N, C-alpha and C positions, 0 to 999 in steps of 0.2 A: 268508707267508714261513715257510719251514721253520726248525726249531730250528738246524740246521747253518748255514743262511744267517744267522740272527740272531747266532750265536756269531762267525762270520767277520766280519760287519759290525761287531760290537762290538769285536773285537780291533783292527780298523783305526781305529774311532772313538776308542777309548781311547788307542791309541798316538799318534794325531795330536793329541788334546786335551792330552797330556802332552809334546808336541813332541819325540817320540822317533823316530828313524829305524828302519827295519826292521833295519838292521845293529846298532844299539844293543840292540834287543830280542833279536836272535839271539845276540849276544855274551853278554848277561846269562844267557840260558837255555842257552848252550852248543850252539847250533844254527848251521846255515848260514843265511845271509840268504834264500836261495831257499826254505827251509822256511817262514819267516815270511810270505814273499810268497804261498806256496801256502795257508797258513792263512787269509789275508785274501781271496784271490781265488777259491779253489776249495774250497767247503764240502765237508768230509769228515767221516767218523766219527772223532772224537777220543777218545782214552783219557782216563780221569780223571787219569792222571799228566800227560798233555800239557796238559790244562785247568789243573791246579795249577801246572805250570811256566810257562805263558804268563801266568797271573794273577800269579804271583810276579814274573816279568820286568817286568810292567806295574805292579807294586805296587798291585794291587787285590784285592778279595775275589773268589774264583771265581764267586760268584753274579752279579757284574756282567756277566760274559760271556754270561749267559743272559737278561738283561733285554731286553724288547722296547722299542720306542720310547716307549710309554706308561709304562714302569717305569724308564727310565734314571735312574741315581742315581750320585752320587760319594761313596763312603763317607768319604773323607778330608775332604771339605768338610762332610759331616754331622757328623763327629766334632769338627771345629773349631768348628762352630756350636753343638754341644751343650756343649762345654767353655766357650765364651764365655757361653752361657746360664746354665750352672752358676755361673760367676763372678759374673754379674749377680745371680743369686738369692742367692748368698752375701752380696754387698754389701747387697742389700735386706733380707735377714734380719738383718744386723748393725744396720742403721739402724732396723728395726722393733723390735728389742730395746731400743735406746736410747730410742726414742719411747715404748715401752710402759713402760719403767722411769721415764722423766721424767714420764709421765702419772701413774704410781703415786705419785711423790713429791708431785705437786700435790694429789692426793686426800688424802694424809695431812696 
């Protein structure tokens, strides 16, 4: 699959995964709906400006548009998972400090 085809496929995949219509994406980007349709169905040479605009309309990082099937990722889910993991580590660190402090009291 060519890079142009990958980008077109990802635009459609991401849009559908976010339950957005072509019209909604077009309105957000300031385009005609037919342009979004062409982006998804007719791979073409896109400018970096267009890549940035479609990524913004889809609320994703532009790199997500270039990911092949083996590399597909959802930045927002990753950020949420990272934040949750940080929260859990913070809670564990708090408990670890208490346990360490209690253990030190027992030793004295």
